[in-house]
C-alpha positions as CSV (number, residue, x, y, z in Angstrom):
1,M,18.2,9.8,5.7
2,D,17.0,12.9,3.7
3,L,13.4,12.6,4.6
4,R,11.1,15.0,2.7
5,V,7.7,16.3,3.6
6,L,5.1,18.2,1.5
7,V,3.1,20.6,3.4
8,V,-0.2,21.6,1.7
9,C,-1.6,24.4,3.8
10,P,-3.0,27.9,2.9
11,D,-2.5,29.2,6.5
12,Q,0.9,30.7,6.6
13,D,1.2,30.6,10.5
14,S,0.5,26.9,10.6
15,A,2.8,26.2,7.7
16,N,5.6,28.2,9.5
17,L,5.2,26.2,12.7
18,L,5.2,22.9,10.9
19,S,8.3,23.9,8.9
20,T,10.0,24.9,12.1
21,V,9.3,21.6,13.9
22,L,10.2,19.6,10.8
23,A,13.5,21.5,10.4
24,E,14.4,20.7,14.0
25,M,14.1,17.0,13.1
26,E,16.3,17.6,10.0
27,I,13.4,16.9,7.7
28,K,13.3,18.8,4.4
29,V,10.1,20.7,3.9
30,E,8.4,21.9,0.7
31,H,5.3,24.1,1.2
32,T,2.5,24.8,-1.2
33,L,-0.6,26.9,-0.6
34,S,-3.1,25.1,-2.9
35,V,-4.4,21.6,-3.4
36,S,-3.9,21.7,-7.1
37,T,-0.2,22.6,-6.8
38,G,0.2,19.9,-4.1
39,L,-1.1,17.2,-6.5
40,E,1.2,18.5,-9.2
41,R,4.2,18.1,-6.9
42,L,3.1,14.6,-5.9
43,N,3.0,13.7,-9.6
44,D,6.5,15.2,-10.2
45,D,8.3,14.0,-7.2
46,N,8.4,11.6,-4.2
47,F,7.8,12.6,-0.6
48,D,8.0,10.5,2.6
49,A,4.9,12.3,4.1
50,V,2.3,14.8,3.2
51,V,0.7,17.3,5.7
52,L,-2.7,18.4,4.5
53,D,-4.8,21.2,5.9
54,Y,-8.0,19.2,5.7
55,R,-11.1,21.4,5.3
56,A,-13.8,18.7,4.6
57,D,-14.6,20.2,1.3
58,Q,-14.3,19.1,-2.3
59,S,-10.8,20.2,-2.9
60,S,-9.6,18.2,0.2
61,E,-11.5,15.1,-0.9
62,E,-10.0,15.4,-4.4
63,F,-6.5,15.7,-2.9
64,L,-6.9,12.6,-0.8
65,A,-8.2,10.7,-3.9
66,G,-5.3,11.9,-6.0
67,L,-2.8,11.1,-3.3
68,R,-3.7,7.4,-3.2
69,Q,-4.1,7.2,-7.0
70,T,-0.6,8.4,-7.6
71,R,1.6,5.3,-7.8
72,S,4.6,6.8,-6.0
73,S,2.4,8.1,-3.2
74,R,0.2,5.2,-2.3
75,K,2.3,4.4,0.8
76,T,3.1,8.1,1.6
77,L,2.4,9.0,5.3
78,L,-0.6,11.3,5.6
79,I,-0.9,13.8,8.4
80,A,-4.2,15.7,8.4
81,I,-4.9,19.0,10.1
82,V,-8.5,19.3,11.2
83,D,-10.7,21.6,13.3
84,S,-10.7,21.0,17.1
85,E,-14.4,20.0,17.1
86,F,-14.1,17.8,14.0
87,N,-14.6,14.0,14.4
88,A,-11.4,12.6,13.1
89,R,-12.7,9.1,12.4
90,P,-13.7,9.7,8.8
91,V,-10.2,11.2,8.1
92,F,-8.6,8.0,9.4
93,G,-10.9,6.1,7.1
94,L,-9.7,8.1,4.2
95,G,-6.1,7.0,4.9
96,A,-4.7,9.5,7.4
97,N,-2.0,8.1,9.7
98,F,-2.0,11.0,12.1
99,V,-4.3,14.0,13.0
100,L,-3.3,17.5,14.2
101,Y,-5.9,19.8,15.6
102,R,-6.3,23.5,14.8
103,P,-5.0,25.7,16.3
104,L,-1.7,24.0,16.2
105,S,0.3,24.0,19.4
106,L,4.1,23.7,19.4
107,E,4.4,20.8,21.9
108,R,1.6,18.7,20.5
109,T,2.9,19.2,17.0
110,R,6.4,18.1,18.0
111,L,5.0,14.9,19.7
112,S,3.0,13.9,16.6
113,L,5.7,14.7,14.1
114,R,8.3,12.8,16.1
115,A,6.1,9.8,16.0
116,A,5.5,10.3,12.3
117,R,9.3,10.6,11.7
118,G,9.8,7.1,13.3
119,L,7.2,5.7,11.0
120,M,8.7,7.4,7.9
121,R,12.1,5.8,8.8
122,R,10.7,2.3,8.8
123,E,8.9,2.9,5.5
124,R,12.1,4.0,3.9
125,R,13.9,0.8,4.7
126,Q,14.1,-1.5,1.7
127,A,16.2,-4.3,3.4
128,P,15.2,-6.2,6.5
129,R,17.1,-5.3,9.7
130,I,18.5,-8.2,11.7
131,P,19.4,-7.6,15.4
132,V,23.0,-8.1,16.3
133,N,25.3,-7.2,19.2
134,S,28.8,-6.9,17.9
135,P,31.6,-4.5,19.0
136,T,33.1,-2.4,16.2
137,S,35.9,0.0,15.6
138,V,34.9,3.2,14.0
139,A,37.0,5.9,12.4
140,Y,35.7,9.4,11.4
141,P,36.9,13.0,11.2
142,G,38.3,13.7,14.7
143,A,38.4,10.0,15.9
144,E,40.7,7.2,14.6
145,D,39.7,4.3,16.7
146,A,36.3,5.0,18.5
147,Q,34.5,2.0,20.0
148,A,30.9,1.3,19.4
149,T,28.4,-1.5,19.2
150,I,26.4,-2.6,16.2
151,V,22.8,-3.2,17.2
152,D,21.3,-4.2,13.9
153,L,22.3,-4.9,10.3
154,S,20.9,-4.9,6.9
155,D,22.3,-5.2,3.4
156,G,22.3,-1.4,3.0
157,G,23.0,-0.1,6.5
158,T,23.3,-0.5,10.2
159,S,22.6,1.1,13.6
160,V,25.3,1.6,16.1
161,R,25.4,2.7,19.7
162,S,28.4,4.7,20.9
163,G,29.3,6.9,23.9
164,S,29.9,10.0,21.7
165,T,27.9,11.8,19.1
166,L,29.1,11.3,15.5
167,P,29.4,14.5,13.3
168,P,26.4,14.8,11.1
169,E,26.6,13.8,7.5
170,C,30.2,12.6,7.8
171,K,31.8,9.4,6.3
172,V,32.4,6.6,8.8
173,Y,34.9,3.7,8.4
174,F,34.0,0.4,10.1
175,Q,35.8,-2.8,11.1
176,F,33.9,-5.6,12.8
177,A,33.4,-9.4,13.0
178,L,29.9,-10.8,12.9
179,P,28.9,-13.6,15.4
180,G,30.1,-16.9,14.1
181,Q,32.5,-15.4,11.6
182,Q,36.3,-15.2,11.9
183,Q,37.0,-12.7,9.1
184,A,36.5,-9.0,9.6
185,V,34.0,-6.9,7.7
186,R,35.6,-3.7,6.5
187,L,33.5,-0.9,4.8
188,S,32.5,2.7,4.9
189,G,29.2,4.5,5.2
190,E,27.7,7.9,6.0
191,V,25.6,9.2,9.0
192,A,21.9,9.1,8.1
193,W,20.3,10.0,11.4
194,Q,20.9,10.1,15.2
195,D,18.6,10.0,18.2
196,A,18.8,11.1,21.8
197,S,19.4,7.5,23.1
198,G,22.9,7.5,21.5
199,R,22.0,5.4,18.4
200,T,23.2,6.4,15.0
201,G,21.9,5.2,11.7
202,I,24.6,4.5,9.0
203,R,24.0,4.1,5.3
204,F,26.7,2.0,3.6
205,V,28.6,3.7,0.8
206,D,31.7,1.6,-0.2
207,V,31.5,-2.1,0.6
208,P,34.3,-4.4,-0.8
209,Q,33.1,-7.6,-2.4
210,A,34.7,-9.8,0.4
211,S,32.9,-7.8,3.1
212,R,29.6,-7.9,1.1
213,R,29.9,-11.8,0.9
214,L,30.4,-12.0,4.6
215,M,27.4,-9.9,5.4
216,H,25.2,-11.7,2.9
217,A,26.1,-15.1,4.4
218,W,25.4,-13.8,7.9
219,L,22.1,-12.2,7.0
220,L,20.9,-15.3,5.2
221,Q,21.8,-17.5,8.2
222,N,20.0,-15.2,10.6
223,S,17.0,-14.1,8.6
224,F,14.7,-16.0,10.9
225,R,15.5,-13.3,13.5
226,Q,14.1,-10.5,11.4
227,G,11.9,-8.2,13.6
228,Q,12.8,-9.8,16.9
229,D,13.8,-7.4,19.7
230,Q,15.0,-4.7,17.3
231,P,15.7,-1.4,19.1
232,A,13.9,1.4,17.4
233,P,12.5,4.9,18.1
234,P,9.1,4.7,19.8
235,P,6.5,4.3,17.2
236,I,3.0,5.6,17.2
237,A,0.7,4.5,14.3
238,P,-3.0,5.1,14.7
239,V,-4.1,2.5,12.1
240,Q,-2.4,-0.7,13.1
241,R,-3.4,-3.8,15.1
242,V,-2.0,-5.9,17.8
243,D,-3.5,-9.4,18.5
244,S,-4.0,-9.4,22.2
245,Q,-5.4,-12.9,22.2
246,T,-2.2,-14.6,21.0
247,K,1.5,-14.6,22.0
248,T,2.6,-13.6,18.5
249,G,3.1,-10.0,19.7
250,T,5.7,-10.9,22.2
251,K,8.4,-10.7,19.6
252,D,7.4,-7.6,17.9
253,A,9.9,-4.7,17.8
254,G,7.5,-2.6,20.0
255,L,3.9,-1.7,19.5
256,G,4.6,-0.3,16.1
257,S,4.4,-3.7,14.4
258,N,2.5,-4.0,11.1
259,R,0.6,-7.0,12.5
260,R,-1.6,-4.6,14.2
261,G,-4.8,-3.4,12.7
262,E,-6.5,-1.7,15.6
263,R,-6.7,2.0,15.4
264,R,-4.1,3.7,17.7
265,F,-5.0,7.1,19.2
266,P,-2.0,9.4,19.7
267,C,-2.3,11.2,23.0
268,N,-0.4,12.7,25.9
269,L,-2.0,11.1,28.9
270,G,-0.4,11.4,32.4
271,A,-0.3,8.0,34.1
272,E,1.3,5.9,36.9
273,V,2.9,2.5,36.3
274,Y,3.5,0.0,39.1
275,R,5.3,-3.3,38.9
276,L,3.0,-6.1,39.9
277,G,3.3,-6.6,43.6
278,S,4.8,-3.1,44.3
279,N,3.1,0.0,45.4
280,V,5.9,2.4,44.2
281,P,4.5,4.6,41.4
282,N,6.5,5.4,38.3
283,R,5.2,8.6,36.7
284,C,5.0,8.4,32.9
285,T,3.1,9.5,29.8
286,L,1.0,7.3,27.5
287,S,1.7,8.6,23.9
288,D,-0.7,6.3,22.2
289,V,-3.4,3.8,23.1
290,S,-5.3,1.0,21.3
291,E,-7.7,-1.7,22.4
292,G,-4.8,-4.1,22.7
293,G,-2.0,-2.0,24.3
294,C,-0.2,1.3,24.6
295,Y,3.2,3.0,24.5
296,V,4.5,4.2,27.8
297,E,7.1,7.1,27.6
298,M,9.5,7.1,30.5
299,P,13.3,7.7,30.6
300,S,14.0,4.4,32.5
301,P,11.4,1.9,31.3
302,L,10.9,-1.4,33.1
303,T,13.1,-4.2,31.7
304,G,12.3,-7.6,30.5
305,Q,8.7,-9.0,29.9
306,T,7.6,-7.4,33.2
307,G,4.1,-7.6,34.5
308,L,2.7,-4.2,35.5
309,E,-0.3,-2.1,36.4
310,I,-1.2,1.2,34.6
311,V,-3.4,3.8,36.3
312,V,-4.9,6.5,34.2
313,R,-7.1,9.3,35.5
314,T,-9.2,11.6,33.3
315,A,-12.0,14.0,34.1
316,E,-14.5,11.3,33.1
317,M,-13.0,8.1,34.5
318,K,-10.2,6.3,36.2
319,L,-8.7,3.3,34.5
320,K,-6.6,0.6,36.1
321,I,-5.4,-2.1,33.8
322,R,-2.8,-4.8,34.0
323,G,-0.2,-5.3,31.2
324,Q,3.0,-6.9,30.1
325,V,6.1,-5.2,28.7
326,L,6.8,-6.3,25.1
327,A,9.5,-4.0,24.0
328,V,11.9,-1.6,25.8
329,H,13.6,1.5,24.3
330,P,16.0,3.0,26.8
331,G,15.7,6.7,27.1
332,F,12.2,6.6,25.4
333,G,9.8,4.2,26.9
334,M,8.2,0.7,26.4
335,G,5.5,-1.0,24.5
336,V,2.9,-2.6,26.7
337,R,0.3,-5.3,25.8
338,F,-2.9,-5.2,27.9
339,M,-3.8,-8.3,29.9
340,F,-7.6,-8.5,30.5
341,D,-9.1,-10.6,33.3
342,N,-12.7,-10.1,32.1
343,A,-14.9,-8.3,29.5
344,A,-15.5,-5.4,31.9
345,E,-11.8,-4.4,31.8
346,R,-11.8,-4.4,28.0
347,E,-14.9,-2.2,28.0
348,E,-13.1,0.3,30.3
349,V,-10.3,0.5,27.7
350,L,-12.9,1.0,24.9
351,R,-14.4,3.8,27.0
352,L,-11.0,5.5,27.3
353,L,-10.6,5.2,23.5
354,A,-14.0,6.8,23.0
355,I,-12.8,9.8,25.1
356,L,-9.6,10.0,23.1
357,A,-11.5,10.0,19.9
358,G,-13.6,12.9,21.1
359,G,-11.0,15.6,20.3
360,P,-7.8,17.4,21.1
361,T,-8.6,17.8,24.8
362,L,-6.9,14.4,25.3
363,D,-3.5,16.1,25.0
364,E,-4.4,18.4,27.8
365,L,-5.4,15.8,30.4
366,P,-3.6,16.3,33.8
367,R,-1.0,13.8,35.0
């Protein structure tokens, strides 16, 4: 997908760590030491995200103002690095999507940047993705007739799930029939990204007119399904909202829906999940929490719109809250909407959010 990140950071050690983690994720990195040079680069080029070493001084404020004034950067993902004792709320108010705390730790940086990468991918998509479940024959260097399943489709690309890993940056040839169509779609594309669950993102390259007409017709007929049950990498976005009082969230593609406006707090909270009516604990990690819900990381998430109970313990409190599974991402985890019985339960969640907002110690809480 050729994601690009601009790192504006005078501290070389921090910049090296960020560059290492971003390179692991196959994200191109450009580093500049000064705010003024960073603004020049934003004016000259487009970046999917910016990492700013925020110092709460005039130069930092000027950079943030310049970032949002630059037409091409108004929607650029912003990741701010702040001091460990710094209250991050004003930074979120200035447009930050994620916050990293100094001194940077390798694992915490990986967690936050992995979440940011998922958000960058969604922002890069120009065409809507429609969920589909169609078998396809795939050919690429080293394989002439590999079998895979198309899990979503857009005018410009698709995601497929296969039993084998495709070579990076290779050309792929497809042949498949969409539901309700008799004629086969034939086209070629290139590998844009792959994840640990076996999914591969393909960007279309050569699409014959006949195949393009078939896809356009199918996408138009199924446009009402946009955003329903799409598999996606687990998202974490600290400035979005979920409406916990309605049922509209039950068809979101996870808790990363743009319908959400509640601030989400990225974290690494050890927790236990129980199916309602069961006393068997499933150990897991909460990777972000808002007033309306959370994301639960676990290799084998609970399937379906399952009712469950989440138990979280911190040094200050013990939280026990019921919820409902909204989205399942095998190999990653699941999005959960909280189900409140009374105002006291909601206040307990707000108390947890206050603890999470207090600083980076949230990432060190015991499981």
